[in-house]
N, CA, C and O atoms as a GROMACS GRO file, in nm:
protein
  384
    1THR      N    1  10.577 -11.348  -0.549
    1THR     CA    2  10.538 -11.229  -0.475
    1THR      C    3  10.594 -11.229  -0.333
    1THR      O    4  10.593 -11.126  -0.266
    2TYR      N    5  10.641 -11.343  -0.288
    2TYR     CA    6  10.701 -11.355  -0.154
    2TYR      C    7  10.611 -11.299  -0.045
    2TYR      O    8  10.658 -11.234   0.048
    3GLY      N    9  10.479 -11.324  -0.058
    3GLY     CA   10  10.385 -11.282   0.044
    3GLY      C   11  10.344 -11.136   0.038
    3GLY      O   12  10.283 -11.086   0.132
    4THR      N   13  10.376 -11.067  -0.068
    4THR     CA   14  10.344 -10.924  -0.077
    4THR      C   15  10.216 -10.896  -0.152
    4THR      O   16  10.179 -10.780  -0.169
    5GLU      N   17  10.145 -11.001  -0.198
    5GLU     CA   18  10.022 -10.977  -0.272
    5GLU      C   19   9.919 -10.907  -0.183
    5GLU      O   20   9.914 -10.930  -0.062
    6GLN      N   21   9.838 -10.823  -0.245
    6GLN     CA   22   9.739 -10.745  -0.171
    6GLN      C   23   9.603 -10.764  -0.234
    6GLN      O   24   9.592 -10.800  -0.352
    7GLY      N   25   9.497 -10.742  -0.156
    7GLY     CA   26   9.362 -10.751  -0.208
    7GLY      C   27   9.314 -10.894  -0.215
    7GLY      O   28   9.356 -10.980  -0.137
    8LYS      N   29   9.225 -10.920  -0.311
    8LYS     CA   30   9.160 -11.050  -0.322
    8LYS      C   31   9.242 -11.155  -0.396
    8LYS      O   32   9.208 -11.273  -0.391
    9LEU      N   33   9.346 -11.116  -0.464
    9LEU     CA   34   9.421 -11.208  -0.548
    9LEU      C   35   9.542 -11.265  -0.476
    9LEU      O   36   9.617 -11.193  -0.410
   10ASP      N   37   9.561 -11.397  -0.489
   10ASP     CA   38   9.677 -11.461  -0.428
   10ASP      C   39   9.787 -11.479  -0.532
   10ASP      O   40   9.773 -11.436  -0.647
   11ALA      N   41   9.895 -11.542  -0.493
   11ALA     CA   42  10.011 -11.557  -0.582
   11ALA      C   43   9.976 -11.637  -0.708
   11ALA      O   44  10.026 -11.606  -0.816
   12ASP      N   45   9.890 -11.738  -0.696
   12ASP     CA   46   9.850 -11.815  -0.814
   12ASP      C   47   9.770 -11.730  -0.912
   12ASP      O   48   9.786 -11.744  -1.033
   13ASP      N   49   9.684 -11.642  -0.860
   13ASP     CA   50   9.608 -11.552  -0.946
   13ASP      C   51   9.701 -11.456  -1.020
   13ASP      O   52   9.682 -11.428  -1.138
   14ILE      N   53   9.801 -11.406  -0.950
   14ILE     CA   54   9.897 -11.314  -1.011
   14ILE      C   55   9.976 -11.386  -1.121
   14ILE      O   56  10.004 -11.328  -1.226
   15THR      N   57  10.012 -11.512  -1.096
   15THR     CA   58  10.080 -11.591  -1.199
   15THR      C   59   9.992 -11.608  -1.321
   15THR      O   60  10.040 -11.600  -1.434
   16SER      N   61   9.863 -11.630  -1.300
   16SER     CA   62   9.769 -11.644  -1.411
   16SER      C   63   9.760 -11.514  -1.490
   16SER      O   64   9.755 -11.517  -1.613
   17ILE      N   65   9.757 -11.401  -1.422
   17ILE     CA   66   9.751 -11.272  -1.490
   17ILE      C   67   9.875 -11.251  -1.576
   17ILE      O   68   9.866 -11.200  -1.688
   18ILE      N   69   9.991 -11.290  -1.525
   18ILE     CA   70  10.115 -11.278  -1.602
   18ILE      C   71  10.108 -11.366  -1.727
   18ILE      O   72  10.152 -11.326  -1.834
   19LYS      N   73  10.052 -11.486  -1.712
   19LYS     CA   74  10.038 -11.574  -1.828
   19LYS      C   75   9.947 -11.514  -1.934
   19LYS      O   76   9.971 -11.530  -2.054
   20ILE      N   77   9.841 -11.445  -1.891
   20ILE     CA   78   9.748 -11.383  -1.984
   20ILE      C   79   9.812 -11.263  -2.054
   20ILE      O   80   9.800 -11.247  -2.175
   21ALA      N   81   9.881 -11.180  -1.977
   21ALA     CA   82   9.925 -11.049  -2.026
   21ALA      C   83  10.059 -11.048  -2.099
   21ALA      O   84  10.084 -10.957  -2.178
   22PHE      N   85  10.144 -11.146  -2.075
   22PHE     CA   86  10.279 -11.141  -2.131
   22PHE      C   87  10.311 -11.267  -2.211
   22PHE      O   88  10.278 -11.378  -2.169
   23ASP      N   89  10.373 -11.249  -2.324
   23ASP     CA   90  10.420 -11.359  -2.407
   23ASP      C   91  10.568 -11.377  -2.375
   23ASP      O   92  10.651 -11.294  -2.411
   24CYS      N   93  10.601 -11.485  -2.307
   24CYS     CA   94  10.738 -11.504  -2.260
   24CYS      C   95  10.818 -11.605  -2.341
   24CYS      O   96  10.914 -11.663  -2.292
   25ARG      N   97  10.777 -11.625  -2.465
   25ARG     CA   98  10.860 -11.706  -2.552
   25ARG      C   99  10.983 -11.623  -2.589
   25ARG      O  100  10.972 -11.501  -2.602
   26PRO      N  101  11.100 -11.684  -2.604
   26PRO     CA  102  11.221 -11.606  -2.631
   26PRO      C  103  11.208 -11.510  -2.749
   26PRO      O  104  11.251 -11.395  -2.739
   27GLY      N  105  11.150 -11.553  -2.859
   27GLY     CA  106  11.134 -11.465  -2.974
   27GLY      C  107  11.041 -11.348  -2.945
   27GLY      O  108  11.063 -11.237  -2.993
   28ALA      N  109  10.936 -11.374  -2.867
   28ALA     CA  110  10.842 -11.267  -2.832
   28ALA      C  111  10.906 -11.165  -2.739
   28ALA      O  112  10.879 -11.045  -2.750
   29ILE      N  113  10.990 -11.211  -2.648
   29ILE     CA  114  11.062 -11.120  -2.559
   29ILE      C  115  11.157 -11.033  -2.642
   29ILE      O  116  11.164 -10.911  -2.622
   30ALA      N  117  11.229 -11.095  -2.733
   30ALA     CA  118  11.321 -11.020  -2.819
   30ALA      C  119  11.246 -10.916  -2.901
   30ALA      O  120  11.296 -10.804  -2.919
   31GLN      N  121  11.128 -10.950  -2.950
   31GLN     CA  122  11.050 -10.856  -3.029
   31GLN      C  123  10.995 -10.742  -2.942
   31GLN      O  124  11.001 -10.626  -2.981
   32SER      N  125  10.941 -10.776  -2.824
   32SER     CA  126  10.881 -10.672  -2.739
   32SER      C  127  10.986 -10.575  -2.684
   32SER      O  128  10.955 -10.459  -2.660
   33LEU      N  129  11.108 -10.622  -2.666
   33LEU     CA  130  11.215 -10.535  -2.618
   33LEU      C  131  11.297 -10.475  -2.733
   33LEU      O  132  11.391 -10.399  -2.710
   34ALA      N  133  11.260 -10.510  -2.855
   34ALA     CA  134  11.330 -10.461  -2.975
   34ALA      C  135  11.480 -10.487  -2.965
   34ALA      O  136  11.561 -10.396  -2.985
   35LEU      N  137  11.515 -10.610  -2.933
   35LEU     CA  138  11.656 -10.643  -2.910
   35LEU      C  139  11.743 -10.638  -3.035
   35LEU      O  140  11.865 -10.636  -3.024
   36ARG      N  141  11.682 -10.636  -3.152
   36ARG     CA  142  11.760 -10.630  -3.276
   36ARG      C  143  11.788 -10.487  -3.320
   36ARG      O  144  11.859 -10.466  -3.419
   37GLU      N  145  11.734 -10.389  -3.250
   37GLU     CA  146  11.759 -10.249  -3.287
   37GLU      C  147  11.902 -10.210  -3.249
   37GLU      O  148  11.958 -10.264  -3.154
   38PRO      N  149  11.960 -10.119  -3.323
   38PRO     CA  150  12.099 -10.080  -3.297
   38PRO      C  151  12.118 -10.001  -3.168
   38PRO      O  152  12.231  -9.969  -3.132
   39LYS      N  153  12.011  -9.969  -3.097
   39LYS     CA  154  12.024  -9.886  -2.977
   39LYS      C  155  12.105  -9.954  -2.867
   39LYS      O  156  12.163  -9.886  -2.783
   40TYR      N  157  12.110 -10.084  -2.866
   40TYR     CA  158  12.180 -10.152  -2.758
   40TYR      C  159  12.332 -10.141  -2.770
   40TYR      O  160  12.402 -10.155  -2.670
   41GLN      N  161  12.383 -10.116  -2.887
   41GLN     CA  162  12.527 -10.092  -2.903
   41GLN      C  163  12.565  -9.962  -2.832
   41GLN      O  164  12.670  -9.955  -2.768
   42VAL      N  165  12.480  -9.862  -2.844
   42VAL     CA  166  12.505  -9.733  -2.778
   42VAL      C  167  12.492  -9.748  -2.627
   42VAL      O  168  12.571  -9.691  -2.552
   43THR      N  169  12.394  -9.824  -2.583
   43THR     CA  170  12.372  -9.837  -2.439
   43THR      C  171  12.478  -9.923  -2.371
   43THR      O  172  12.493  -9.917  -2.249
   44ALA      N  173  12.551 -10.002  -2.447
   44ALA     CA  174  12.654 -10.087  -2.388
   44ALA      C  175  12.779 -10.008  -2.349
   44ALA      O  176  12.859 -10.054  -2.267
   45ALA      N  177  12.796  -9.891  -2.406
   45ALA     CA  178  12.915  -9.810  -2.379
   45ALA      C  179  12.890  -9.713  -2.264
   45ALA      O  180  12.784  -9.652  -2.256
   46TYR      N  181  12.985  -9.699  -2.177
   46TYR     CA  182  12.983  -9.601  -2.068
   46TYR      C  183  12.869  -9.620  -1.969
   46TYR      O  184  12.825  -9.523  -1.907
   47CYS      N  185  12.823  -9.740  -1.954
   47CYS     CA  186  12.719  -9.774  -1.856
   47CYS      C  187  12.584  -9.715  -1.897
   47CYS      O  188  12.578  -9.615  -1.969
   48HIS      N  189  12.478  -9.776  -1.853
   48HIS     CA  190  12.345  -9.727  -1.890
   48HIS      C  191  12.269  -9.667  -1.771
   48HIS      O  192  12.159  -9.616  -1.790
   49PHE      N  193  12.323  -9.673  -1.653
   49PHE     CA  194  12.256  -9.616  -1.535
   49PHE      C  195  12.275  -9.464  -1.531
   49PHE      O  196  12.384  -9.413  -1.555
   50GLY      N  197  12.167  -9.395  -1.500
   50GLY     CA  198  12.175  -9.251  -1.482
   50GLY      C  199  12.178  -9.169  -1.609
   50GLY      O  200  12.199  -9.048  -1.603
   51ARG      N  201  12.160  -9.232  -1.721
   51ARG     CA  202  12.159  -9.157  -1.847
   51ARG      C  203  12.017  -9.119  -1.882
   51ARG      O  204  11.924  -9.197  -1.863
   52GLU      N  205  12.001  -9.001  -1.934
   52GLU     CA  206  11.868  -8.950  -1.968
   52GLU      C  207  11.817  -9.014  -2.097
   52GLU      O  208  11.892  -9.028  -2.193
   53PRO      N  209  11.689  -9.053  -2.100
   53PRO     CA  210  11.633  -9.108  -2.224
   53PRO      C  211  11.622  -9.002  -2.332
   53PRO      O  212  11.596  -8.884  -2.304
   54TYR      N  213  11.641  -9.043  -2.457
   54TYR     CA  214  11.625  -8.953  -2.570
   54TYR      C  215  11.583  -9.033  -2.693
   54TYR      O  216  11.595  -9.155  -2.695
   55THR      N  217  11.534  -8.964  -2.794
   55THR     CA  218  11.494  -9.025  -2.920
   55THR      C  219  11.577  -8.965  -3.032
   55THR      O  220  11.591  -8.843  -3.043
   56LYS      N  221  11.632  -9.052  -3.115
   56LYS     CA  222  11.714  -9.008  -3.228
   56LYS      C  223  11.678  -9.094  -3.349
   56LYS      O  224  11.683  -9.217  -3.340
   57ASP      N  225  11.642  -9.032  -3.459
   57ASP     CA  226  11.604  -9.102  -3.581
   57ASP      C  227  11.493  -9.203  -3.558
   57ASP      O  228  11.492  -9.310  -3.619
   58GLY      N  229  11.400  -9.170  -3.469
   58GLY     CA  230  11.285  -9.255  -3.441
   58GLY      C  231  11.312  -9.371  -3.347
   58GLY      O  232  11.222  -9.451  -3.321
   59ILE      N  233  11.433  -9.381  -3.295
   59ILE     CA  234  11.468  -9.489  -3.202
   59ILE      C  235  11.481  -9.430  -3.062
   59ILE      O  236  11.551  -9.331  -3.042
   60LYS      N  237  11.414  -9.492  -2.965
   60LYS     CA  238  11.418  -9.444  -2.827
   60LYS      C  239  11.534  -9.511  -2.754
   60LYS      O  240  11.546  -9.634  -2.754
   61TYR      N  241  11.619  -9.431  -2.694
   61TYR     CA  242  11.735  -9.481  -2.620
   61TYR      C  243  11.712  -9.461  -2.470
   61TYR      O  244  11.657  -9.360  -2.426
   62PHE      N  245  11.756  -9.558  -2.392
   62PHE     CA  246  11.754  -9.551  -2.246
   62PHE      C  247  11.613  -9.534  -2.189
   62PHE      O  248  11.595  -9.467  -2.088
   63GLU      N  249  11.517  -9.592  -2.253
   63GLU     CA  250  11.380  -9.585  -2.204
   63GLU      C  251  11.339  -9.726  -2.160
   63GLU      O  252  11.279  -9.801  -2.237
   64TRP      N  253  11.372  -9.761  -2.037
   64TRP     CA  254  11.357  -9.898  -1.991
   64TRP      C  255  11.220  -9.927  -1.931
   64TRP      O  256  11.174 -10.041  -1.936
   65GLU      N  257  11.156  -9.828  -1.875
   65GLU     CA  258  11.035  -9.852  -1.799
   65GLU      C  259  10.907  -9.829  -1.878
   65GLU      O  260  10.828  -9.740  -1.845
   66ASN      N  261  10.886  -9.907  -1.980
   66ASN     CA  262  10.760  -9.902  -2.055
   66ASN      C  263  10.669 -10.009  -1.995
   66ASN      O  264  10.673 -10.125  -2.036
   67THR      N  265  10.589  -9.970  -1.898
   67THR     CA  266  10.507 -10.067  -1.827
   67THR      C  267  10.378 -10.097  -1.902
   67THR      O  268  10.328 -10.015  -1.979
   68LYS      N  269  10.325 -10.214  -1.878
   68LYS     CA  270  10.200 -10.257  -1.938
   68LYS      C  271  10.088 -10.231  -1.838
   68LYS      O  272  10.102 -10.262  -1.720
   69ASP      N  273   9.977 -10.174  -1.885
   69ASP     CA  274   9.865 -10.142  -1.797
   69ASP      C  275   9.785 -10.268  -1.767
   69ASP      O  276   9.720 -10.324  -1.855
   70LEU      N  277   9.789 -10.311  -1.643
   70LEU     CA  278   9.715 -10.430  -1.600
   70LEU      C  279   9.604 -10.392  -1.501
   70LEU      O  280   9.556 -10.477  -1.427
   71SER      N  281   9.566 -10.266  -1.500
   71SER     CA  282   9.469 -10.218  -1.402
   71SER      C  283   9.332 -10.284  -1.416
   71SER      O  284   9.257 -10.288  -1.318
   72HIS      N  285   9.299 -10.335  -1.533
   72HIS     CA  286   9.168 -10.400  -1.549
   72HIS      C  287   9.158 -10.530  -1.469
   72HIS      O  288   9.048 -10.584  -1.455
   73PHE      N  289   9.269 -10.581  -1.417
   73PHE     CA  290   9.267 -10.700  -1.332
   73PHE      C  291   9.243 -10.666  -1.185
   73PHE      O  292   9.216 -10.755  -1.105
   74ASN      N  293   9.254 -10.538  -1.149
   74ASN     CA  294   9.245 -10.497  -1.008
   74ASN      C  295   9.119 -10.546  -0.938
   74ASN      O  296   9.126 -10.598  -0.827
   75GLY      N  297   9.005 -10.530  -1.000
   75GLY     CA  298   8.879 -10.562  -0.935
   75GLY      C  299   8.834 -10.706  -0.951
   75GLY      O  300   8.725 -10.741  -0.907
   76MET      N  301   8.915 -10.790  -1.012
   76MET     CA  302   8.875 -10.928  -1.037
   76MET      C  303   8.888 -11.016  -0.913
   76MET      O  304   8.971 -10.993  -0.826
   77SER      N  305   8.803 -11.116  -0.909
   77SER     CA  306   8.813 -11.219  -0.806
   77SER      C  307   8.897 -11.334  -0.862
   77SER      O  308   8.932 -11.334  -0.980
   78SER      N  309   8.929 -11.431  -0.777
   78SER     CA  310   9.005 -11.547  -0.823
   78SER      C  311   8.930 -11.621  -0.933
   78SER      O  312   8.991 -11.668  -1.030
   79ALA      N  313   8.799 -11.633  -0.919
   79ALA     CA  314   8.719 -11.703  -1.020
   79ALA      C  315   8.722 -11.629  -1.153
   79ALA      O  316   8.728 -11.692  -1.259
   80GLN      N  317   8.717 -11.497  -1.149
   80GLN     CA  318   8.722 -11.419  -1.273
   80GLN      C  319   8.857 -11.431  -1.341
   80GLN      O  320   8.865 -11.437  -1.464
   81VAL      N  321   8.964 -11.434  -1.262
   81VAL     CA  322   9.098 -11.452  -1.319
   81VAL      C  323   9.109 -11.590  -1.382
   81VAL      O  324   9.164 -11.604  -1.491
   82ALA      N  325   9.056 -11.692  -1.314
   82ALA     CA  326   9.060 -11.828  -1.368
   82ALA      C  327   8.981 -11.836  -1.499
   82ALA      O  328   9.024 -11.903  -1.593
   83ALA      N  329   8.866 -11.768  -1.506
   83ALA     CA  330   8.786 -11.768  -1.629
   83ALA      C  331   8.860 -11.694  -1.741
   83ALA      O  332   8.857 -11.738  -1.856
   84ALA      N  333   8.925 -11.584  -1.708
   84ALA     CA  334   9.002 -11.510  -1.809
   84ALA      C  335   9.118 -11.594  -1.861
   84ALA      O  336   9.147 -11.591  -1.980
   85LEU      N  337   9.183 -11.668  -1.773
   85LEU     CA  338   9.293 -11.755  -1.814
   85LEU      C  339   9.242 -11.866  -1.905
   85LEU      O  340   9.305 -11.898  -2.006
   86ALA      N  341   9.128 -11.925  -1.870
   86ALA     CA  342   9.073 -12.034  -1.950
   86ALA      C  343   9.034 -11.986  -2.090
   86ALA      O  344   9.045 -12.061  -2.187
   87SER      N  345   8.988 -11.862  -2.101
   87SER     CA  346   8.945 -11.812  -2.232
   87SER      C  347   9.059 -11.746  -2.311
   87SER      O  348   9.038 -11.704  -2.425
   88SER      N  349   9.178 -11.737  -2.251
   88SER     CA  350   9.291 -11.674  -2.320
   88SER      C  351   9.366 -11.775  -2.406
   88SER      O  352   9.336 -11.894  -2.404
   89SER      N  353   9.462 -11.726  -2.480
   89SER     CA  354   9.544 -11.813  -2.564
   89SER      C  355   9.680 -11.839  -2.501
   89SER      O  356   9.779 -11.859  -2.571
   90TYR      N  357   9.685 -11.839  -2.367
   90TYR     CA  358   9.815 -11.852  -2.301
   90TYR      C  359   9.885 -11.983  -2.332
   90TYR      O  360  10.008 -11.988  -2.329
   91LEU      N  361   9.811 -12.088  -2.362
   91LEU     CA  362   9.875 -12.216  -2.390
   91LEU      C  363   9.956 -12.212  -2.518
   91LEU      O  364  10.046 -12.294  -2.537
   92THR      N  365   9.927 -12.117  -2.606
   92THR     CA  366  10.008 -12.104  -2.726
   92THR      C  367  10.135 -12.023  -2.698
   92THR      O  368  10.225 -12.017  -2.781
   93LYS      N  369  10.141 -11.961  -2.578
   93LYS     CA  370  10.254 -11.877  -2.543
   93LYS      C  371  10.340 -11.938  -2.434
   93LYS      O  372  10.458 -11.904  -2.423
   94TRP      N  373  10.285 -12.027  -2.353
   94TRP     CA  374  10.355 -12.074  -2.234
   94TRP      C  375  10.366 -12.226  -2.233
   94TRP      O  376  10.280 -12.297  -2.285
   95VAL      N  377  10.472 -12.273  -2.174
   95VAL     CA  378  10.488 -12.416  -2.146
   95VAL      C  379  10.516 -12.425  -1.997
   95VAL      O  380  10.622 -12.381  -1.951
   96ASP      N  381  10.425 -12.482  -1.923
   96ASP     CA  382  10.442 -12.494  -1.776
   96ASP      C  383  10.529 -12.612  -1.741
   96ASP      O  384  10.555 -12.638  -1.624
   0.00000   0.00000   0.00000
């Protein structure tokens, strides 16, 4: 966070939230980004910046900003984040 964290949570709390909310194993990243879909062949041609998103045959093209809602962490204290981390399955997803 480079000192930009706001509110009651510090950088360690934010790291814990990331561990809870995201599966960062290589296979899980590939699945969540749908890296095996043919859409990336189209996006590799003629640059991908500034192109309008569209859907064709059920596949979404150029839609990069699908954010995950983490608003339920906003009101938590450091102790609540630590408790949520302890009760999560992050150890099956992360290797520190």
